[in-house]
DRENDO-1510 file (C-alpha; in Angstrom, 1 decimal, always signed):
<recs>
REC; n; res; u; v; w
REC; 1; MET; +204.0; +22.9; +25.0 .
REC; 2; ILE; +201.1; +23.0; +22.5 .
REC; 3; GLY; +200.6; +26.2; +20.5 .
REC; 4; ILE; +197.3; +27.6; +19.4 .
REC; 5; SER; +197.0; +30.2; +16.7 .
REC; 6; LEU; +193.9; +32.2; +17.4 .
REC; 7; GLY; +192.6; +32.6; +13.8 .
REC; 8; ASP; +190.2; +35.3; +12.8 .
REC; 9; VAL; +189.0; +37.0; +16.0 .
REC; 10; THR; +185.8; +38.3; +14.3 .
REC; 11; GLY; +184.8; +34.6; +14.0 .
REC; 12; VAL; +184.3; +31.9; +16.6 .
REC; 13; GLY; +188.0; +31.0; +17.0 .
REC; 14; PRO; +188.6; +32.8; +20.4 .
REC; 15; GLU; +185.3; +31.5; +21.8 .
REC; 16; VAL; +185.9; +27.8; +20.9 .
REC; 17; THR; +189.6; +28.0; +22.0 .
REC; 18; LEU; +188.8; +29.2; +25.5 .
REC; 19; LYS; +185.7; +27.0; +25.9 .
REC; 20; ALA; +187.8; +23.9; +24.8 .
REC; 21; LEU; +190.7; +24.8; +27.1 .
REC; 22; ALA; +188.3; +25.2; +30.0 .
REC; 23; ALA; +186.6; +21.9; +29.3 .
REC; 24; LEU; +189.9; +20.0; +29.0 .
REC; 25; ARG; +191.2; +21.6; +32.1 .
REC; 26; ALA; +188.1; +20.6; +34.0 .
REC; 27; ALA; +188.7; +17.0; +32.8 .
REC; 28; GLY; +192.2; +17.0; +34.3 .
REC; 29; ASP; +194.2; +18.0; +31.2 .
REC; 30; ALA; +197.7; +19.0; +32.4 .
REC; 31; ASN; +199.2; +20.0; +29.1 .
REC; 32; ARG; +200.9; +23.4; +28.7 .
REC; 33; TYR; +199.5; +25.8; +26.1 .
REC; 34; LEU; +200.7; +28.9; +24.3 .
REC; 35; VAL; +198.0; +30.9; +22.6 .
REC; 36; LEU; +199.2; +33.1; +19.8 .
REC; 37; GLY; +196.8; +35.9; +19.6 .
REC; 38; ASP; +195.5; +39.1; +21.2 .
REC; 39; ALA; +195.9; +39.0; +25.0 .
REC; 40; ALA; +193.5; +41.9; +25.8 .
REC; 41; ARG; +190.7; +40.3; +23.7 .
REC; 42; LEU; +191.2; +36.8; +25.3 .
REC; 43; LEU; +191.3; +38.2; +28.8 .
REC; 44; ALA; +188.1; +40.1; +28.3 .
REC; 45; LEU; +186.4; +37.1; +26.7 .
REC; 46; ASN; +187.5; +34.8; +29.5 .
REC; 47; GLN; +185.8; +37.1; +31.9 .
REC; 48; GLN; +182.7; +37.6; +29.8 .
REC; 49; LEU; +182.2; +33.8; +29.4 .
REC; 50; GLY; +182.9; +33.2; +33.1 .
REC; 51; LEU; +185.4; +30.5; +32.4 .
REC; 52; GLY; +188.0; +31.5; +35.1 .
REC; 53; LEU; +190.9; +30.2; +33.0 .
REC; 54; PRO; +194.4; +30.9; +34.4 .
REC; 55; LEU; +195.6; +33.1; +31.5 .
REC; 56; GLY; +198.9; +34.9; +31.6 .
REC; 57; SER; +201.6; +36.5; +29.4 .
REC; 58; TYR; +204.3; +34.4; +27.8 .
REC; 59; GLY; +206.8; +35.3; +30.5 .
REC; 60; GLU; +204.7; +34.4; +33.5 .
REC; 61; ALA; +206.0; +31.1; +34.8 .
REC; 62; GLU; +202.9; +30.5; +37.0 .
REC; 63; ALA; +200.4; +31.0; +34.1 .
REC; 64; GLY; +198.6; +27.7; +33.2 .
REC; 65; ILE; +197.8; +29.0; +29.7 .
REC; 66; ARG; +200.2; +31.6; +28.3 .
REC; 67; ILE; +199.4; +34.2; +25.6 .
REC; 68; PHE; +201.9; +35.8; +23.2 .
REC; 69; ASN; +201.1; +38.3; +20.5 .
REC; 70; PRO; +203.9; +38.9; +18.0 .
REC; 71; LEU; +202.2; +42.1; +16.8 .
REC; 72; GLU; +203.2; +45.3; +18.5 .
REC; 73; GLU; +199.6; +46.5; +19.2 .
REC; 74; SER; +196.3; +44.9; +20.2 .
REC; 75; LEU; +193.5; +44.9; +17.7 .
REC; 76; PRO; +190.7; +47.4; +18.0 .
REC; 77; VAL; +187.8; +46.3; +20.2 .
REC; 78; GLU; +185.2; +46.8; +17.6 .
REC; 79; LEU; +185.9; +45.0; +14.3 .
REC; 80; LYS; +183.5; +44.0; +11.6 .
REC; 81; PRO; +183.3; +40.3; +10.5 .
REC; 82; GLY; +186.1; +39.6; +8.0 .
REC; 83; SER; +188.0; +42.8; +9.0 .
REC; 84; PRO; +191.3; +43.3; +7.1 .
REC; 85; ALA; +193.1; +43.9; +10.4 .
REC; 86; ALA; +191.7; +40.7; +11.8 .
REC; 87; ALA; +192.7; +38.8; +8.7 .
REC; 88; GLN; +196.3; +40.1; +8.7 .
REC; 89; ALA; +196.6; +39.3; +12.4 .
REC; 90; ALA; +195.4; +35.7; +11.8 .
REC; 91; VAL; +198.2; +35.2; +9.3 .
REC; 92; ALA; +200.8; +36.7; +11.6 .
REC; 93; TRP; +199.7; +34.3; +14.4 .
REC; 94; LEU; +199.8; +31.4; +12.1 .
REC; 95; LYS; +203.3; +32.3; +10.9 .
REC; 96; GLU; +204.5; +32.6; +14.5 .
REC; 97; GLY; +203.1; +29.2; +15.4 .
REC; 98; GLY; +204.7; +27.5; +12.4 .
REC; 99; ARG; +208.0; +29.3; +13.1 .
REC; 100; ARG; +208.0; +28.1; +16.8 .
REC; 101; CYS; +207.2; +24.6; +15.7 .
REC; 102; LEU; +210.1; +24.5; +13.2 .
REC; 103; SER; +212.4; +25.7; +15.9 .
REC; 104; GLN; +211.0; +23.1; +18.2 .
REC; 105; GLU; +209.8; +25.6; +20.8 .
REC; 106; LEU; +206.4; +24.0; +20.4 .
REC; 107; ASP; +205.5; +20.3; +20.3 .
REC; 108; ALA; +202.4; +20.9; +18.1 .
REC; 109; LEU; +200.3; +23.6; +16.6 .
REC; 110; VAL; +196.5; +23.8; +16.6 .
REC; 111; THR; +195.1; +26.4; +14.3 .
REC; 112; ALA; +191.7; +28.1; +14.9 .
REC; 113; PRO; +189.6; +29.0; +11.8 .
REC; 114; VAL; +190.5; +31.7; +9.4 .
REC; 115; ASN; +188.6; +33.1; +6.4 .
REC; 116; LYS; +190.4; +32.7; +3.1 .
REC; 117; GLU; +188.3; +35.4; +1.3 .
REC; 118; SER; +189.0; +37.9; +4.1 .
REC; 119; ILE; +192.7; +37.2; +4.0 .
REC; 120; ILE; +192.9; +37.6; +0.2 .
REC; 121; ARG; +190.8; +40.9; +0.4 .
REC; 122; SER; +193.3; +42.2; +3.0 .
REC; 123; GLY; +196.0; +42.0; +0.3 .
REC; 124; GLN; +197.7; +38.7; +1.1 .
REC; 125; PRO; +197.8; +35.8; -1.3 .
REC; 126; PHE; +196.4; +32.8; +0.5 .
REC; 127; ILE; +195.1; +29.3; -0.4 .
REC; 128; GLY; +194.7; +27.8; +3.0 .
REC; 129; GLN; +196.4; +27.2; +6.3 .
REC; 130; THR; +197.6; +23.8; +5.2 .
REC; 131; GLU; +199.2; +25.3; +2.1 .
REC; 132; TYR; +200.7; +28.2; +4.1 .
REC; 133; LEU; +202.3; +26.0; +6.7 .
REC; 134; SER; +203.6; +23.7; +3.9 .
REC; 135; GLN; +205.3; +26.6; +2.2 .
REC; 136; LEU; +206.7; +27.9; +5.5 .
REC; 137; ALA; +208.2; +24.4; +6.2 .
REC; 138; GLY; +209.5; +24.2; +2.6 .
REC; 139; THR; +207.6; +21.1; +1.6 .
REC; 140; GLU; +205.0; +20.2; -0.9 .
REC; 141; GLN; +204.7; +16.6; +0.4 .
REC; 142; THR; +201.7; +17.2; +2.6 .
REC; 143; VAL; +198.2; +15.7; +2.7 .
REC; 144; MET; +195.1; +16.8; +4.5 .
REC; 145; MET; +193.4; +14.1; +6.7 .
REC; 146; LEU; +190.1; +14.5; +8.3 .
REC; 147; LEU; +189.0; +12.1; +11.1 .
REC; 148; GLY; +186.2; +11.7; +13.5 .
REC; 149; ALA; +183.9; +9.1; +15.1 .
REC; 150; ASP; +180.2; +8.6; +15.1 .
REC; 151; ASP; +178.0; +8.2; +18.2 .
REC; 152; ARG; +178.8; +4.4; +18.2 .
REC; 153; GLY; +182.6; +5.0; +18.3 .
REC; 154; ARG; +183.2; +4.0; +14.7 .
REC; 155; TRP; +186.0; +6.0; +13.3 .
REC; 156; LEU; +186.3; +7.5; +9.8 .
REC; 157; ARG; +189.7; +8.7; +8.6 .
REC; 158; VAL; +190.0; +10.2; +5.2 .
REC; 159; ALA; +193.1; +11.4; +3.4 .
REC; 160; LEU; +192.6; +13.7; +0.4 .
REC; 161; ALA; +194.6; +13.2; -2.8 .
REC; 162; THR; +193.6; +16.8; -3.8 .
REC; 163; THR; +192.0; +19.5; -1.7 .
REC; 164; HIS; +190.7; +22.8; -3.0 .
REC; 165; VAL; +190.4; +22.1; -6.7 .
REC; 166; PRO; +187.4; +23.1; -8.9 .
REC; 167; ILE; +185.6; +20.0; -10.2 .
REC; 168; LYS; +186.1; +21.0; -13.8 .
REC; 169; LEU; +189.9; +21.0; -13.3 .
REC; 170; LEU; +190.0; +17.9; -11.1 .
REC; 171; ALA; +191.0; +15.2; -13.6 .
REC; 172; ALA; +193.8; +17.3; -15.0 .
REC; 173; GLN; +195.3; +18.0; -11.5 .
REC; 174; LEU; +195.0; +14.5; -10.2 .
REC; 175; THR; +198.3; +12.6; -10.6 .
REC; 176; THR; +199.6; +9.1; -9.7 .
REC; 177; ALA; +202.2; +10.8; -7.5 .
REC; 178; LYS; +199.5; +12.6; -5.5 .
REC; 179; VAL; +197.5; +9.5; -5.0 .
REC; 180; GLN; +200.6; +7.5; -3.9 .
REC; 181; LEU; +201.7; +10.2; -1.5 .
REC; 182; ALA; +198.2; +10.2; +0.1 .
REC; 183; ILE; +198.3; +6.4; +0.4 .
REC; 184; GLU; +201.8; +6.4; +2.0 .
REC; 185; LEU; +201.0; +9.2; +4.5 .
REC; 186; ALA; +197.6; +7.6; +5.3 .
REC; 187; ALA; +199.4; +4.4; +6.3 .
REC; 188; GLN; +202.0; +6.3; +8.3 .
REC; 189; ALA; +199.1; +8.1; +10.1 .
REC; 190; CYS; +197.8; +4.8; +11.2 .
REC; 191; ARG; +201.2; +4.0; +12.7 .
REC; 192; ASP; +201.3; +7.4; +14.4 .
REC; 193; LEU; +197.9; +6.8; +15.9 .
REC; 194; GLY; +199.1; +3.5; +17.3 .
REC; 195; LEU; +196.4; +1.5; +15.4 .
REC; 196; ASN; +196.8; -2.3; +15.2 .
REC; 197; GLN; +196.6; -2.3; +11.4 .
REC; 198; GLU; +197.1; +0.2; +8.6 .
REC; 199; ARG; +194.7; -1.0; +5.8 .
REC; 200; VAL; +194.1; +1.7; +3.2 .
REC; 201; GLY; +191.1; +1.7; +0.9 .
REC; 202; VAL; +191.4; +3.9; -2.2 .
REC; 203; CYS; +188.4; +5.6; -3.9 .
REC; 204; GLY; +188.0; +5.9; -7.6 .
REC; 205; LEU; +187.4; +9.2; -9.2 .
REC; 206; ASN; +184.5; +8.4; -11.5 .
REC; 207; PRO; +181.2; +6.7; -10.7 .
REC; 208; HIS; +181.6; +3.0; -10.0 .
REC; 209; ALA; +185.4; +3.6; -10.2 .
REC; 210; GLY; +185.1; +4.1; -13.9 .
REC; 211; GLU; +183.4; +0.7; -14.8 .
REC; 212; GLY; +186.6; -0.6; -16.5 .
REC; 213; GLY; +187.0; +2.6; -18.5 .
REC; 214; GLU; +183.4; +3.1; -19.5 .
REC; 215; PHE; +182.9; +6.2; -17.3 .
REC; 216; GLY; +186.5; +7.5; -17.5 .
REC; 217; ASP; +190.0; +6.0; -17.4 .
REC; 218; GLU; +191.6; +7.8; -14.5 .
REC; 219; GLU; +191.3; +4.7; -12.4 .
REC; 220; ILE; +193.3; +2.7; -15.0 .
REC; 221; THR; +195.9; +5.4; -15.9 .
REC; 222; LEU; +196.4; +7.3; -12.6 .
REC; 223; ILE; +195.0; +5.6; -9.5 .
REC; 224; ARG; +195.7; +1.9; -10.0 .
REC; 225; PRO; +199.4; +2.5; -10.8 .
REC; 226; ALA; +199.6; +4.3; -7.4 .
REC; 227; VAL; +198.0; +1.4; -5.6 .
REC; 228; GLU; +200.3; -1.1; -7.3 .
REC; 229; ALA; +203.4; +1.0; -6.4 .
REC; 230; ALA; +202.2; +1.1; -2.7 .
REC; 231; LEU; +201.6; -2.6; -2.7 .
REC; 232; LYS; +205.2; -3.2; -4.0 .
REC; 233; ASN; +206.4; -1.0; -1.1 .
REC; 234; GLY; +204.7; -3.4; +1.4 .
REC; 235; LEU; +201.6; -1.3; +2.3 .
REC; 236; GLN; +198.2; -2.8; +3.0 .
REC; 237; VAL; +196.2; -1.0; +0.3 .
REC; 238; ALA; +193.3; -2.0; -2.0 .
REC; 239; GLY; +191.4; -0.2; -4.7 .
REC; 240; PRO; +190.3; +1.8; -6.5 .
REC; 241; PHE; +186.7; +1.2; -5.4 .
REC; 242; GLY; +183.5; +3.2; -6.0 .
REC; 243; ALA; +183.3; +5.6; -3.1 .
REC; 244; ASP; +179.6; +4.8; -2.6 .
REC; 245; THR; +180.5; +1.3; -1.5 .
REC; 246; LEU; +183.9; +1.8; +0.0 .
REC; 247; PHE; +182.7; +3.9; +3.0 .
REC; 248; HIS; +180.2; +1.2; +3.8 .
REC; 249; HIS; +183.1; -1.3; +4.1 .
REC; 250; VAL; +185.1; +1.1; +6.3 .
REC; 251; PHE; +182.2; +1.2; +8.8 .
REC; 252; ASN; +182.2; -2.6; +8.7 .
REC; 253; GLY; +185.8; -2.6; +9.9 .
REC; 254; ASP; +187.5; -3.6; +6.6 .
REC; 255; TYR; +189.8; -0.5; +6.5 .
REC; 256; GLU; +191.4; +1.9; +8.9 .
REC; 257; VAL; +191.6; +4.8; +6.5 .
REC; 258; VAL; +190.3; +5.9; +3.1 .
REC; 259; VAL; +192.1; +7.9; +0.4 .
REC; 260; ALA; +189.6; +10.1; -1.4 .
REC; 261; MET; +190.3; +11.7; -4.7 .
REC; 262; TYR; +188.8; +15.1; -4.0 .
REC; 263; HIS; +187.4; +17.3; -1.2 .
REC; 264; ASP; +183.7; +16.6; -1.1 .
REC; 265; GLN; +184.1; +12.9; -1.9 .
REC; 266; GLY; +185.8; +12.4; +1.4 .
REC; 267; LEU; +184.3; +15.2; +3.5 .
REC; 268; VAL; +180.6; +14.6; +2.9 .
REC; 269; PRO; +180.7; +11.2; +4.7 .
REC; 270; LEU; +183.1; +12.5; +7.3 .
REC; 271; LYS; +180.8; +15.4; +8.2 .
REC; 272; MET; +177.8; +13.1; +8.2 .
REC; 273; VAL; +179.2; +11.0; +11.0 .
REC; 274; ALA; +181.3; +13.6; +12.9 .
REC; 275; PHE; +180.1; +17.1; +12.1 .
REC; 276; ASP; +180.8; +18.5; +15.6 .
REC; 277; THR; +183.9; +16.5; +16.4 .
REC; 278; GLY; +185.8; +16.1; +13.1 .
REC; 279; VAL; +189.5; +17.1; +13.1 .
REC; 280; ASN; +191.8; +18.3; +10.3 .
REC; 281; TRP; +195.3; +16.8; +10.6 .
REC; 282; THR; +198.0; +17.9; +8.1 .
REC; 283; LEU; +200.1; +14.8; +7.3 .
REC; 284; GLY; +203.7; +15.2; +6.0 .
REC; 285; LEU; +204.7; +18.4; +7.8 .
REC; 286; PRO; +207.9; +18.3; +9.9 .
REC; 287; PHE; +205.7; +19.2; +12.9 .
REC; 288; ILE; +202.3; +18.3; +14.3 .
REC; 289; ARG; +199.4; +20.4; +13.1 .
REC; 290; THR; +195.7; +19.9; +13.7 .
REC; 291; SER; +192.7; +22.1; +13.5 .
REC; 292; PRO; +188.9; +22.0; +14.1 .
REC; 293; ASP; +186.9; +21.0; +11.1 .
REC; 294; HIS; +184.8; +24.2; +10.8 .
REC; 295; GLY; +185.1; +27.7; +9.6 .
REC; 296; THR; +184.8; +31.2; +11.2 .
REC; 297; ALA; +181.0; +31.1; +11.6 .
REC; 298; TYR; +180.7; +34.8; +11.5 .
REC; 299; ASN; +176.9; +34.5; +11.9 .
REC; 300; ILE; +177.2; +33.3; +15.5 .
REC; 301; ALA; +180.4; +34.9; +16.5 .
REC; 302; GLY; +180.2; +36.8; +19.8 .
REC; 303; GLN; +176.9; +35.2; +20.8 .
REC; 304; ASN; +178.2; +32.4; +23.1 .
REC; 305; LYS; +176.7; +29.8; +20.8 .
REC; 306; ALA; +179.8; +28.2; +19.3 .
REC; 307; ASN; +180.3; +24.5; +20.0 .
REC; 308; PRO; +183.9; +23.8; +21.1 .
REC; 309; SER; +183.8; +20.0; +20.5 .
REC; 310; SER; +185.9; +20.1; +17.3 .
REC; 311; MET; +188.5; +22.3; +18.9 .
REC; 312; MET; +188.6; +20.0; +21.9 .
REC; 313; ALA; +189.2; +17.0; +19.5 .
REC; 314; ALA; +191.9; +18.9; +17.7 .
REC; 315; LEU; +193.7; +19.7; +21.0 .
REC; 316; ARG; +193.4; +16.1; +22.2 .
REC; 317; LEU; +194.8; +14.7; +18.9 .
REC; 318; ALA; +197.7; +17.2; +19.0 .
REC; 319; ALA; +198.5; +16.2; +22.6 .
REC; 320; GLN; +198.2; +12.5; +21.8 .
REC; 321; LEU; +200.6; +12.7; +18.8 .
REC; 322; ALA; +203.0; +14.9; +20.7 .
REC; 323; ASP; +203.1; +12.5; +23.6 .
REC; 324; LYS; +203.8; +9.6; +21.2 .
REC; 325; LYS; +206.5; +11.5; +19.4 .
REC; 326; ARG; +208.3; +12.4; +22.7 .
REC; 327; ASN; +208.2; +8.7; +23.8 .
REC; 328; LEU; +209.8; +7.3; +20.6 .
</recs>
């Protein structure tokens, strides 16, 4: 069974979740799903959108898609975007999903979008869903990967050595250990996806990968040692290369995955080629976790305008990884 934490209900999470489930079901998807969220809101939205999904409570054996709310009460019908109540509920559903994955009640968890600012304003310390689940699982050895394909079927898979770090602090927070972890988990991700090869291309941090130390020495002192250590461990890895040329070589088929040094270095090209279908996959957790690669989109929430493609891709990837794990 695949779990879905509903995210911030004042955003597009409920809409893209139901639309994605309806589209997958129409395509013959037979997976079982447990949505962790507000049942009353989901039932009303299902009717409003005219989707006709077979929704039921967790205990209903005949329900194709089950709903469970660990909270004692439903949320108020009218909530402003970023409401503290919605933010607190989103974290509660995320926690429930992670807990059920750790106890192996769920095969995977797909997380709908939350708003970090709203959660922090509601009185809860919060960096992101990836970091929250990592802490819940008791591990710091996790890496964010984003993946998606362009309209010609060319895949881009990007693992990030660092995530939400201000640029002015980036060089100080980048370490050889972080780069090496990203390389190792990126290679493992290729195996998990069943790819024929697991060639990893590694970006430099500075322009032109530092030009031999002329534009910075992080490539020499931090990144190259990680690449050399990975090579000694038998991995197919090369770099560091200037990011402006490396992504070109990826599209020419030279590498299966890229390790980027920071958030925008990797996500700008990813979103250029797969803005609507990109998926966030957390590598290194003891369970499978994916999510759509977009935010809460408060500006279009409740208007039946949200595109479910990224959520569909996240659900498909979670199911693919869960099937492969079961068959090992």
